[in-house]
C-alpha positions in Angstrom: 36.8 11.6 32.8 35.5 8.7 34.8 32.6 9.5 37.1 34.1 8.9 40.5 33.8 10.5 43.9 37.5 11.5 43.9 36.8 13.5 40.6 33.8 15.1 42.2 36.0 16.2 44.9 38.5 17.7 42.7 35.9 19.6 40.8 34.2 20.8 44.2 37.8 21.9 45.3 38.4 23.8 42.0 35.1 25.5 42.5 35.8 26.4 46.0 39.3 27.8 45.1 37.7 29.9 42.2 35.2 31.4 44.5 38.0 32.4 47.0 40.3 33.9 44.4 37.2 35.9 43.1 36.4 37.1 46.5 40.3 38.0 47.0 40.2 39.8 43.6 37.2 41.9 44.4 38.6 43.0 47.8 41.9 43.9 46.1 40.1 46.0 43.4 38.8 48.2 46.1 35.9 46.1 47.4 33.7 45.9 44.3 30.6 43.7 44.9 30.8 40.1 43.6 27.5 40.7 41.6 29.5 43.3 39.5 32.5 41.1 39.1 32.7 39.9 35.4 34.0 36.4 36.6 30.6 35.7 38.4 29.6 34.2 34.8 32.5 31.7 34.9 31.9 30.8 38.5 28.2 30.1 37.7 29.2 27.9 34.9 31.7 26.0 37.0 29.1 25.6 39.7 26.6 24.2 37.0 29.2 21.7 35.9 29.9 20.7 39.5 26.2 20.0 40.1 25.7 18.1 36.9 28.6 16.0 37.6 27.5 15.2 41.1 23.9 14.3 39.9 25.4 12.0 37.3 27.6 10.4 40.2 24.8 9.8 42.5 22.8 8.4 39.7 25.6 5.9 38.4 26.7 4.7 41.9 24.6 3.4 44.6 27.4 3.6 47.3 27.9 7.3 47.4 28.6 8.5 50.9 25.9 10.7 52.7 28.6 13.3 53.2 29.2 13.6 49.5 25.5 13.9 48.9 25.3 16.6 51.4 28.0 18.4 49.6 26.1 18.0 46.3 23.0 19.4 48.1 24.9 22.5 49.2 26.2 23.1 45.8 22.6 22.6 44.4 21.3 25.2 46.7 24.1 27.7 45.8 23.4 27.0 42.1 19.7 27.9 42.4 20.9 31.5 43.5 23.0 31.7 40.4 21.2 29.9 37.7 20.4 32.9 35.7 24.1 33.8 35.2 25.0 30.6 33.5 26.0 30.7 29.9 23.0 29.9 27.6 23.6 26.6 25.9 24.4 26.8 22.2 22.2 30.0 21.6 23.8 32.5 19.3 23.7 36.1 20.0 21.5 37.0 17.0 18.8 34.6 18.4 18.7 36.1 21.9 15.9 38.4 23.0 17.0 41.9 24.2 16.4 40.8 27.8 18.8 37.8 27.4 21.2 39.8 25.5 21.3 42.4 28.4 21.4 39.8 31.1 24.5 38.2 29.4 26.2 41.4 28.8 25.3 42.8 32.2 23.7 46.0 30.9 
């Protein structure tokens, strides 16, 4: 996938639609809190990907619109709140500490 503003916008829209759908699911299932919804891990991973893609876009292109940079900053701020929910990179379960395993399994 080429690193373009259009692709960043598509990814940002995908994340926004995912968040809206998750909210609707939580309401539909009796108002469960978002922090108890199992899909929050997927949403955090998607947000991490969107932020990383946006950072690569800004690095590789000098003529990125200030509006796109502002959207990236908003996503980066959101990501800071959910950073601990992202999937650990290539770390097998048997190498995790008990705390890491409990966090991943939401125990």
